[in-house]
Each structure stands twice: as structure tokens, then as C-alpha cells.
PyMOL commands that place a pseudoatom at each C-alpha (Angstrom):
pseudoatom trace, name=CA, resn=MET, resi=1, chain=A, elem=C, hetatm=0, pos=[-6.864, -13.547, 3.832]
pseudoatom trace, name=CA, resn=ASP, resi=2, chain=A, elem=C, hetatm=0, pos=[-10.477, -12.454, 3.125]
pseudoatom trace, name=CA, resn=LEU, resi=3, chain=A, elem=C, hetatm=0, pos=[-11.763, -8.815, 2.453]
pseudoatom trace, name=CA, resn=HIS, resi=4, chain=A, elem=C, hetatm=0, pos=[-12.945, -8.387, 6.249]
pseudoatom trace, name=CA, resn=GLN, resi=5, chain=A, elem=C, hetatm=0, pos=[-9.523, -9.369, 7.531]
pseudoatom trace, name=CA, resn=ALA, resi=6, chain=A, elem=C, hetatm=0, pos=[-7.743, -6.901, 5.126]
pseudoatom trace, name=CA, resn=ILE, resi=7, chain=A, elem=C, hetatm=0, pos=[-9.988, -4.220, 6.260]
pseudoatom trace, name=CA, resn=SER, resi=8, chain=A, elem=C, hetatm=0, pos=[-9.148, -5.130, 9.846]
pseudoatom trace, name=CA, resn=LEU, resi=9, chain=A, elem=C, hetatm=0, pos=[-5.409, -5.036, 9.138]
pseudoatom trace, name=CA, resn=ILE, resi=10, chain=A, elem=C, hetatm=0, pos=[-5.261, -1.624, 7.708]
pseudoatom trace, name=CA, resn=ASP, resi=11, chain=A, elem=C, hetatm=0, pos=[-8.095, 0.325, 9.474]
pseudoatom trace, name=CA, resn=HIS, resi=12, chain=A, elem=C, hetatm=0, pos=[-6.675, 3.472, 10.923]
pseudoatom trace, name=CA, resn=ASP, resi=13, chain=A, elem=C, hetatm=0, pos=[-7.881, 7.005, 11.781]
pseudoatom trace, name=CA, resn=ALA, resi=14, chain=A, elem=C, hetatm=0, pos=[-5.724, 8.450, 9.004]
pseudoatom trace, name=CA, resn=LEU, resi=15, chain=A, elem=C, hetatm=0, pos=[-8.282, 7.013, 6.631]
pseudoatom trace, name=CA, resn=SER, resi=16, chain=A, elem=C, hetatm=0, pos=[-10.994, 9.545, 7.595]
pseudoatom trace, name=CA, resn=LYS, resi=17, chain=A, elem=C, hetatm=0, pos=[-14.310, 9.196, 5.762]
pseudoatom trace, name=CA, resn=LYS, resi=18, chain=A, elem=C, hetatm=0, pos=[-14.939, 12.805, 6.286]
pseudoatom trace, name=CA, resn=THR, resi=19, chain=A, elem=C, hetatm=0, pos=[-12.535, 14.109, 3.415]
pseudoatom trace, name=CA, resn=ILE, resi=20, chain=A, elem=C, hetatm=0, pos=[-12.240, 13.467, -0.275]
pseudoatom trace, name=CA, resn=SER, resi=21, chain=A, elem=C, hetatm=0, pos=[-9.260, 11.693, -1.147]
pseudoatom trace, name=CA, resn=ALA, resi=22, chain=A, elem=C, hetatm=0, pos=[-6.934, 10.174, -3.813]
pseudoatom trace, name=CA, resn=TRP, resi=23, chain=A, elem=C, hetatm=0, pos=[-5.084, 7.076, -3.203]
pseudoatom trace, name=CA, resn=ALA, resi=24, chain=A, elem=C, hetatm=0, pos=[-2.909, 4.650, -5.351]
pseudoatom trace, name=CA, resn=ASP, resi=25, chain=A, elem=C, hetatm=0, pos=[-2.554, 0.842, -4.379]
pseudoatom trace, name=CA, resn=LEU, resi=26, chain=A, elem=C, hetatm=0, pos=[0.736, -0.026, -5.866]
pseudoatom trace, name=CA, resn=GLY, resi=27, chain=A, elem=C, hetatm=0, pos=[1.038, -3.670, -7.102]
pseudoatom trace, name=CA, resn=CYS, resi=28, chain=A, elem=C, hetatm=0, pos=[-2.500, -4.113, -6.264]
pseudoatom trace, name=CA, resn=GLY, resi=29, chain=A, elem=C, hetatm=0, pos=[-2.812, -7.663, -7.823]
pseudoatom trace, name=CA, resn=SER, resi=30, chain=A, elem=C, hetatm=0, pos=[-6.499, -9.050, -7.610]
pseudoatom trace, name=CA, resn=GLY, resi=31, chain=A, elem=C, hetatm=0, pos=[-7.390, -5.873, -5.500]
pseudoatom trace, name=CA, resn=LEU, resi=32, chain=A, elem=C, hetatm=0, pos=[-7.969, -7.349, -2.089]
pseudoatom trace, name=CA, resn=PHE, resi=33, chain=A, elem=C, hetatm=0, pos=[-6.488, -4.547, -0.387]
pseudoatom trace, name=CA, resn=THR, resi=34, chain=A, elem=C, hetatm=0, pos=[-7.686, -2.045, -3.178]
pseudoatom trace, name=CA, resn=ASN, resi=35, chain=A, elem=C, hetatm=0, pos=[-11.171, -2.886, -1.954]
pseudoatom trace, name=CA, resn=ALA, resi=36, chain=A, elem=C, hetatm=0, pos=[-10.168, -3.055, 1.639]
pseudoatom trace, name=CA, resn=LEU, resi=37, chain=A, elem=C, hetatm=0, pos=[-9.039, 0.574, 1.436]
pseudoatom trace, name=CA, resn=SER, resi=38, chain=A, elem=C, hetatm=0, pos=[-12.142, 1.532, -0.564]
pseudoatom trace, name=CA, resn=GLY, resi=39, chain=A, elem=C, hetatm=0, pos=[-14.404, 0.279, 2.351]
pseudoatom trace, name=CA, resn=LEU, resi=40, chain=A, elem=C, hetatm=0, pos=[-12.496, 2.553, 4.678]
pseudoatom trace, name=CA, resn=LEU, resi=41, chain=A, elem=C, hetatm=0, pos=[-12.463, 5.701, 2.687]
pseudoatom trace, name=CA, resn=GLY, resi=42, chain=A, elem=C, hetatm=0, pos=[-15.611, 7.865, 2.196]
pseudoatom trace, name=CA, resn=HIS, resi=43, chain=A, elem=C, hetatm=0, pos=[-17.844, 8.575, -0.824]
pseudoatom trace, name=CA, resn=GLY, resi=44, chain=A, elem=C, hetatm=0, pos=[-16.188, 10.646, -3.616]
pseudoatom trace, name=CA, resn=CYS, resi=45, chain=A, elem=C, hetatm=0, pos=[-12.756, 9.169, -2.976]
pseudoatom trace, name=CA, resn=ILE, resi=46, chain=A, elem=C, hetatm=0, pos=[-10.615, 7.434, -5.594]
pseudoatom trace, name=CA, resn=VAL, resi=47, chain=A, elem=C, hetatm=0, pos=[-8.206, 4.551, -5.523]
pseudoatom trace, name=CA, resn=TYR, resi=48, chain=A, elem=C, hetatm=0, pos=[-5.790, 4.125, -8.483]
pseudoatom trace, name=CA, resn=ALA, resi=49, chain=A, elem=C, hetatm=0, pos=[-5.272, 0.324, -8.734]
pseudoatom trace, name=CA, resn=ILE, resi=50, chain=A, elem=C, hetatm=0, pos=[-1.898, -0.128, -10.336]
pseudoatom trace, name=CA, resn=ASP, resi=51, chain=A, elem=C, hetatm=0, pos=[-0.357, -3.468, -11.317]
pseudoatom trace, name=CA, resn=LYS, resi=52, chain=A, elem=C, hetatm=0, pos=[1.760, -4.657, -14.336]
pseudoatom trace, name=CA, resn=ASN, resi=53, chain=A, elem=C, hetatm=0, pos=[-0.571, -7.608, -14.934]
pseudoatom trace, name=CA, resn=LEU, resi=54, chain=A, elem=C, hetatm=0, pos=[-3.649, -6.580, -16.982]
pseudoatom trace, name=CA, resn=ASN, resi=55, chain=A, elem=C, hetatm=0, pos=[-5.385, -9.937, -16.419]
pseudoatom trace, name=CA, resn=VAL, resi=56, chain=A, elem=C, hetatm=0, pos=[-5.469, -9.365, -12.521]
pseudoatom trace, name=CA, resn=LEU, resi=57, chain=A, elem=C, hetatm=0, pos=[-6.547, -5.733, -12.937]
pseudoatom trace, name=CA, resn=ASN, resi=58, chain=A, elem=C, hetatm=0, pos=[-9.511, -6.860, -15.187]
pseudoatom trace, name=CA, resn=THR, resi=59, chain=A, elem=C, hetatm=0, pos=[-10.780, -8.874, -12.201]
pseudoatom trace, name=CA, resn=ILE, resi=60, chain=A, elem=C, hetatm=0, pos=[-11.111, -5.979, -9.769]
pseudoatom trace, name=CA, resn=THR, resi=61, chain=A, elem=C, hetatm=0, pos=[-14.497, -4.742, -9.009]
pseudoatom trace, name=CA, resn=SER, resi=62, chain=A, elem=C, hetatm=0, pos=[-15.764, -1.941, -6.834]
pseudoatom trace, name=CA, resn=PRO, resi=63, chain=A, elem=C, hetatm=0, pos=[-18.172, -3.065, -4.077]
pseudoatom trace, name=CA, resn=THR, resi=64, chain=A, elem=C, hetatm=0, pos=[-18.368, 0.348, -2.552]
pseudoatom trace, name=CA, resn=SER, resi=65, chain=A, elem=C, hetatm=0, pos=[-18.991, 4.265, -3.672]
pseudoatom trace, name=CA, resn=VAL, resi=66, chain=A, elem=C, hetatm=0, pos=[-15.445, 4.987, -3.997]
pseudoatom trace, name=CA, resn=GLN, resi=67, chain=A, elem=C, hetatm=0, pos=[-14.147, 4.998, -7.585]
pseudoatom trace, name=CA, resn=ILE, resi=68, chain=A, elem=C, hetatm=0, pos=[-11.367, 2.403, -8.518]
pseudoatom trace, name=CA, resn=LYS, resi=69, chain=A, elem=C, hetatm=0, pos=[-9.398, 3.244, -11.777]
pseudoatom trace, name=CA, resn=LYS, resi=70, chain=A, elem=C, hetatm=0, pos=[-7.253, 0.626, -12.930]
pseudoatom trace, name=CA, resn=ILE, resi=71, chain=A, elem=C, hetatm=0, pos=[-3.878, 1.570, -14.408]
pseudoatom trace, name=CA, resn=LYS, resi=72, chain=A, elem=C, hetatm=0, pos=[-1.508, -1.134, -16.152]
pseudoatom trace, name=CA, resn=ALA, resi=73, chain=A, elem=C, hetatm=0, pos=[1.882, -0.041, -15.114]
pseudoatom trace, name=CA, resn=ASP, resi=74, chain=A, elem=C, hetatm=0, pos=[5.076, -1.182, -13.447]
pseudoatom trace, name=CA, resn=PHE, resi=75, chain=A, elem=C, hetatm=0, pos=[5.098, 1.107, -10.088]
pseudoatom trace, name=CA, resn=ILE, resi=76, chain=A, elem=C, hetatm=0, pos=[8.900, 0.553, -9.876]
pseudoatom trace, name=CA, resn=LEU, resi=77, chain=A, elem=C, hetatm=0, pos=[9.965, 1.401, -13.591]
pseudoatom trace, name=CA, resn=ASP, resi=78, chain=A, elem=C, hetatm=0, pos=[7.238, 3.527, -15.119]
pseudoatom trace, name=CA, resn=GLU, resi=79, chain=A, elem=C, hetatm=0, pos=[5.959, 6.883, -14.463]
pseudoatom trace, name=CA, resn=LEU, resi=80, chain=A, elem=C, hetatm=0, pos=[2.491, 6.788, -12.908]
pseudoatom trace, name=CA, resn=PRO, resi=81, chain=A, elem=C, hetatm=0, pos=[-0.383, 8.731, -14.739]
pseudoatom trace, name=CA, resn=VAL, resi=82, chain=A, elem=C, hetatm=0, pos=[-2.028, 9.779, -11.455]
pseudoatom trace, name=CA, resn=PRO, resi=83, chain=A, elem=C, hetatm=0, pos=[-2.823, 13.177, -9.793]
pseudoatom trace, name=CA, resn=THR, resi=84, chain=A, elem=C, hetatm=0, pos=[-0.998, 14.212, -6.676]
pseudoatom trace, name=CA, resn=LEU, resi=85, chain=A, elem=C, hetatm=0, pos=[-2.228, 11.838, -3.954]
pseudoatom trace, name=CA, resn=ASN, resi=86, chain=A, elem=C, hetatm=0, pos=[-3.170, 11.801, -0.327]
pseudoatom trace, name=CA, resn=GLY, resi=87, chain=A, elem=C, hetatm=0, pos=[-1.781, 8.304, 0.070]
pseudoatom trace, name=CA, resn=ILE, resi=88, chain=A, elem=C, hetatm=0, pos=[-0.063, 5.413, -1.276]
pseudoatom trace, name=CA, resn=LEU, resi=89, chain=A, elem=C, hetatm=0, pos=[-0.914, 1.734, -0.150]
pseudoatom trace, name=CA, resn=MET, resi=90, chain=A, elem=C, hetatm=0, pos=[1.572, -0.874, -0.773]
pseudoatom trace, name=CA, resn=ALA, resi=91, chain=A, elem=C, hetatm=0, pos=[0.265, -4.221, 0.389]
pseudoatom trace, name=CA, resn=ASN, resi=92, chain=A, elem=C, hetatm=0, pos=[2.731, -7.061, -0.138]
pseudoatom trace, name=CA, resn=SER, resi=93, chain=A, elem=C, hetatm=0, pos=[4.388, -5.225, -2.765]
pseudoatom trace, name=CA, resn=LEU, resi=94, chain=A, elem=C, hetatm=0, pos=[7.305, -3.540, -1.272]
pseudoatom trace, name=CA, resn=HIS, resi=95, chain=A, elem=C, hetatm=0, pos=[9.139, -6.746, -0.788]
pseudoatom trace, name=CA, resn=PHE, resi=96, chain=A, elem=C, hetatm=0, pos=[9.544, -6.810, -4.751]
pseudoatom trace, name=CA, resn=VAL, resi=97, chain=A, elem=C, hetatm=0, pos=[11.575, -3.682, -4.622]
pseudoatom trace, name=CA, resn=LYS, resi=98, chain=A, elem=C, hetatm=0, pos=[15.211, -4.169, -4.444]
pseudoatom trace, name=CA, resn=ASP, resi=99, chain=A, elem=C, hetatm=0, pos=[15.966, -0.451, -4.196]
pseudoatom trace, name=CA, resn=LYS, resi=100, chain=A, elem=C, hetatm=0, pos=[13.470, 0.838, -1.793]
pseudoatom trace, name=CA, resn=LYS, resi=101, chain=A, elem=C, hetatm=0, pos=[15.246, 4.277, -1.230]
pseudoatom trace, name=CA, resn=ALA, resi=102, chain=A, elem=C, hetatm=0, pos=[15.164, 5.129, -4.784]
pseudoatom trace, name=CA, resn=LEU, resi=103, chain=A, elem=C, hetatm=0, pos=[11.398, 4.054, -4.976]
pseudoatom trace, name=CA, resn=LEU, resi=104, chain=A, elem=C, hetatm=0, pos=[10.657, 6.200, -2.187]
pseudoatom trace, name=CA, resn=ALA, resi=105, chain=A, elem=C, hetatm=0, pos=[12.343, 9.070, -3.702]
pseudoatom trace, name=CA, resn=LYS, resi=106, chain=A, elem=C, hetatm=0, pos=[10.547, 8.500, -6.980]
pseudoatom trace, name=CA, resn=LEU, resi=107, chain=A, elem=C, hetatm=0, pos=[7.218, 8.314, -5.308]
pseudoatom trace, name=CA, resn=GLN, resi=108, chain=A, elem=C, hetatm=0, pos=[7.608, 11.896, -3.659]
pseudoatom trace, name=CA, resn=GLN, resi=109, chain=A, elem=C, hetatm=0, pos=[6.639, 13.791, -7.008]
pseudoatom trace, name=CA, resn=TYR, resi=110, chain=A, elem=C, hetatm=0, pos=[3.089, 12.118, -6.560]
pseudoatom trace, name=CA, resn=LEU, resi=111, chain=A, elem=C, hetatm=0, pos=[2.371, 12.845, -2.927]
pseudoatom trace, name=CA, resn=LYS, resi=112, chain=A, elem=C, hetatm=0, pos=[0.688, 16.034, -1.182]
pseudoatom trace, name=CA, resn=LYS, resi=113, chain=A, elem=C, hetatm=0, pos=[2.771, 17.490, 1.389]
pseudoatom trace, name=CA, resn=ASP, resi=114, chain=A, elem=C, hetatm=0, pos=[0.532, 15.669, 4.130]
pseudoatom trace, name=CA, resn=ALA, resi=115, chain=A, elem=C, hetatm=0, pos=[0.112, 12.259, 2.371]
pseudoatom trace, name=CA, resn=VAL, resi=116, chain=A, elem=C, hetatm=0, pos=[0.879, 9.139, 4.182]
pseudoatom trace, name=CA, resn=PHE, resi=117, chain=A, elem=C, hetatm=0, pos=[2.035, 5.467, 3.272]
pseudoatom trace, name=CA, resn=LEU, resi=118, chain=A, elem=C, hetatm=0, pos=[0.111, 2.637, 4.312]
pseudoatom trace, name=CA, resn=ILE, resi=119, chain=A, elem=C, hetatm=0, pos=[2.141, -0.606, 4.310]
pseudoatom trace, name=CA, resn=VAL, resi=120, chain=A, elem=C, hetatm=0, pos=[1.396, -4.151, 4.623]
pseudoatom trace, name=CA, resn=GLU, resi=121, chain=A, elem=C, hetatm=0, pos=[4.426, -6.579, 4.760]
pseudoatom trace, name=CA, resn=TYR, resi=122, chain=A, elem=C, hetatm=0, pos=[5.698, -9.477, 6.189]
pseudoatom trace, name=CA, resn=ASP, resi=123, chain=A, elem=C, hetatm=0, pos=[7.821, -8.939, 9.472]
pseudoatom trace, name=CA, resn=THR, resi=124, chain=A, elem=C, hetatm=0, pos=[10.826, -10.816, 8.351]
pseudoatom trace, name=CA, resn=THR, resi=125, chain=A, elem=C, hetatm=0, pos=[14.371, -10.422, 7.000]
pseudoatom trace, name=CA, resn=VAL, resi=126, chain=A, elem=C, hetatm=0, pos=[14.391, -13.959, 5.436]
pseudoatom trace, name=CA, resn=SER, resi=127, chain=A, elem=C, hetatm=0, pos=[14.016, -13.783, 1.529]
pseudoatom trace, name=CA, resn=ASN, resi=128, chain=A, elem=C, hetatm=0, pos=[12.462, -16.530, -0.632]
pseudoatom trace, name=CA, resn=GLN, resi=129, chain=A, elem=C, hetatm=0, pos=[10.890, -16.693, -3.977]
pseudoatom trace, name=CA, resn=TRP, resi=130, chain=A, elem=C, hetatm=0, pos=[7.657, -15.021, -2.847]
pseudoatom trace, name=CA, resn=VAL, resi=131, chain=A, elem=C, hetatm=0, pos=[9.407, -12.346, -0.795]
pseudoatom trace, name=CA, resn=PRO, resi=132, chain=A, elem=C, hetatm=0, pos=[12.621, -11.692, -2.604]
pseudoatom trace, name=CA, resn=PHE, resi=133, chain=A, elem=C, hetatm=0, pos=[13.437, -8.326, -0.692]
pseudoatom trace, name=CA, resn=PRO, resi=134, chain=A, elem=C, hetatm=0, pos=[11.769, -8.623, 2.712]
pseudoatom trace, name=CA, resn=ILE, resi=135, chain=A, elem=C, hetatm=0, pos=[11.518, -5.572, 4.886]
pseudoatom trace, name=CA, resn=ASN, resi=136, chain=A, elem=C, hetatm=0, pos=[10.522, -6.145, 8.657]
pseudoatom trace, name=CA, resn=PHE, resi=137, chain=A, elem=C, hetatm=0, pos=[8.805, -3.360, 10.662]
pseudoatom trace, name=CA, resn=GLN, resi=138, chain=A, elem=C, hetatm=0, pos=[12.276, -2.400, 12.018]
pseudoatom trace, name=CA, resn=ALA, resi=139, chain=A, elem=C, hetatm=0, pos=[13.897, -1.934, 8.747]
pseudoatom trace, name=CA, resn=LEU, resi=140, chain=A, elem=C, hetatm=0, pos=[10.615, -0.049, 7.304]
pseudoatom trace, name=CA, resn=GLY, resi=141, chain=A, elem=C, hetatm=0, pos=[11.309, 2.440, 10.198]
pseudoatom trace, name=CA, resn=THR, resi=142, chain=A, elem=C, hetatm=0, pos=[14.953, 2.836, 9.368]
pseudoatom trace, name=CA, resn=LEU, resi=143, chain=A, elem=C, hetatm=0, pos=[14.046, 3.127, 5.581]
pseudoatom trace, name=CA, resn=PHE, resi=144, chain=A, elem=C, hetatm=0, pos=[11.188, 5.787, 6.018]
pseudoatom trace, name=CA, resn=SER, resi=145, chain=A, elem=C, hetatm=0, pos=[13.214, 7.764, 8.669]
pseudoatom trace, name=CA, resn=ALA, resi=146, chain=A, elem=C, hetatm=0, pos=[15.992, 8.129, 6.273]
pseudoatom trace, name=CA, resn=SER, resi=147, chain=A, elem=C, hetatm=0, pos=[13.789, 9.522, 3.840]
pseudoatom trace, name=CA, resn=GLY, resi=148, chain=A, elem=C, hetatm=0, pos=[12.272, 12.195, 6.082]
pseudoatom trace, name=CA, resn=TYR, resi=149, chain=A, elem=C, hetatm=0, pos=[9.354, 10.549, 7.624]
pseudoatom trace, name=CA, resn=HIS, resi=150, chain=A, elem=C, hetatm=0, pos=[9.103, 10.585, 11.370]
pseudoatom trace, name=CA, resn=ALA, resi=151, chain=A, elem=C, hetatm=0, pos=[5.539, 9.230, 12.291]
pseudoatom trace, name=CA, resn=ILE, resi=152, chain=A, elem=C, hetatm=0, pos=[5.883, 5.516, 11.796]
pseudoatom trace, name=CA, resn=GLN, resi=153, chain=A, elem=C, hetatm=0, pos=[3.059, 3.563, 13.572]
pseudoatom trace, name=CA, resn=LYS, resi=154, chain=A, elem=C, hetatm=0, pos=[2.314, -0.334, 13.358]
pseudoatom trace, name=CA, resn=ILE, resi=155, chain=A, elem=C, hetatm=0, pos=[-1.435, -0.548, 13.041]
pseudoatom trace, name=CA, resn=LYS, resi=156, chain=A, elem=C, hetatm=0, pos=[-1.808, -4.248, 13.456]
pseudoatom trace, name=CA, resn=GLU, resi=157, chain=A, elem=C, hetatm=0, pos=[-0.110, -7.646, 13.188]
pseudoatom trace, name=CA, resn=GLN, resi=158, chain=A, elem=C, hetatm=0, pos=[-1.463, -10.929, 12.472]
pseudoatom trace, name=CA, resn=PRO, resi=159, chain=A, elem=C, hetatm=0, pos=[-0.191, -14.480, 11.829]
pseudoatom trace, name=CA, resn=SER, resi=160, chain=A, elem=C, hetatm=0, pos=[0.710, -15.466, 8.064]
pseudoatom trace, name=CA, resn=ILE, resi=161, chain=A, elem=C, hetatm=0, pos=[-1.112, -18.358, 6.650]
pseudoatom trace, name=CA, resn=TYR, resi=162, chain=A, elem=C, hetatm=0, pos=[2.185, -19.629, 5.785]
pseudoatom trace, name=CA, resn=ASN, resi=163, chain=A, elem=C, hetatm=0, pos=[3.439, -19.430, 9.355]
pseudoatom trace, name=CA, resn=ARG, resi=164, chain=A, elem=C, hetatm=0, pos=[6.988, -18.038, 8.402]
pseudoatom trace, name=CA, resn=ALA, resi=165, chain=A, elem=C, hetatm=0, pos=[6.226, -14.550, 9.848]
pseudoatom trace, name=CA, resn=ASN, resi=166, chain=A, elem=C, hetatm=0, pos=[3.590, -12.260, 10.855]
pseudoatom trace, name=CA, resn=ILE, resi=167, chain=A, elem=C, hetatm=0, pos=[2.032, -9.878, 8.763]
pseudoatom trace, name=CA, resn=TYR, resi=168, chain=A, elem=C, hetatm=0, pos=[2.118, -6.157, 9.733]
pseudoatom trace, name=CA, resn=SER, resi=169, chain=A, elem=C, hetatm=0, pos=[0.580, -3.191, 8.680]
pseudoatom trace, name=CA, resn=ALA, resi=170, chain=A, elem=C, hetatm=0, pos=[1.899, 0.471, 9.329]
pseudoatom trace, name=CA, resn=ILE, resi=171, chain=A, elem=C, hetatm=0, pos=[0.843, 4.159, 8.536]
pseudoatom trace, name=CA, resn=ILE, resi=172, chain=A, elem=C, hetatm=0, pos=[3.649, 6.520, 7.690]
pseudoatom trace, name=CA, resn=SER, resi=173, chain=A, elem=C, hetatm=0, pos=[3.697, 10.214, 7.664]
pseudoatom trace, name=CA, resn=ARG, resi=174, chain=A, elem=C, hetatm=0, pos=[5.966, 13.222, 8.000]
for i in range(1, 174): cmd.bond("trace and resi %d" % i, "trace and resi %d" % (i + 1))
show_as sticks, trace
zoom trace
């Protein structure tokens, strides 16, 4: 997937360029979706790119006026040194979390009352070595509903290059 495809996959009105906001990209890897998100946010916004691999964090550049702050941390195990956030992006990282309900409970401390989650995942229930704990869109809705979120909307869907399942994006709010 290239940057243009990633931007298209997550583009949503909730990412308004009119307000200054702070986001975290959990498990950001090489920063493809970090940069996609920064391309959709307005000037003055900040994205905290969080990953446990310092080598991949060091490859992230910021092609926009949005500030990207890199943080080496395991978003599942570590406390995160971030301010209160307007949103959390999890692009192909939620499928590495075994206890998703516990993670959502932990993440609440970092979120403003009207914050949103932006999720990108494979629409499958079949695990493999690259997607150990998959979460299809239906299960995502069930998970977030049980955690008090009631606005769960699929943004877009596209075929995976691996042809196993589609990739979907979703925006979730209370």
C-alpha cells in the first residue's frame, strides 16, 4: 500500500483540518499511516508515533506541517508519555493484542471525552503468524459497544494484497 492509498482508506470528516488536535498512532511501524493521518490533519496538529522498534521509528519523516513526535514504547505494556488525545489510530496493530478489552480500558486514560478511534484491520477471523489475534468488523463493533462506544462506522474497504481478506477502516466514537 502506498501513501495515497492509505490516505484514501482513512479519510473521514472526523479528521477536520479546522481544529488543532493531538493523536497517537499505536504500533506505527514505518509510519505509513502516521503520514497518512498527518496529511489529513491541519497545521498545528501533532501525531505521536508509538512503536517498540526504535529502528523503524527512526525512518519516519514528516512530509506535512503536522508535527510527528516519535516515542519508543510498547503500547500494550507501557504507560504512554502523551497528553490527553483527540484520537488514537491503530492501523494493523490491534490484531497483535490478545486482550483487546483490557487495552481499551487502559487507553481511556489518554482520551478526551469526545475522542475517536481510527482503526485499520483485516476483515477476518482466521489467525496466522502475521495476524495472531484478528478482529473482523463485526467483532470490532461488539468490542467497542461493550466498552461504551456506540458510533461505529466502516469508512472504507479494499482488497488485501495477500488476497486473504479485505482491509477495512473504521471510525469509532461515543
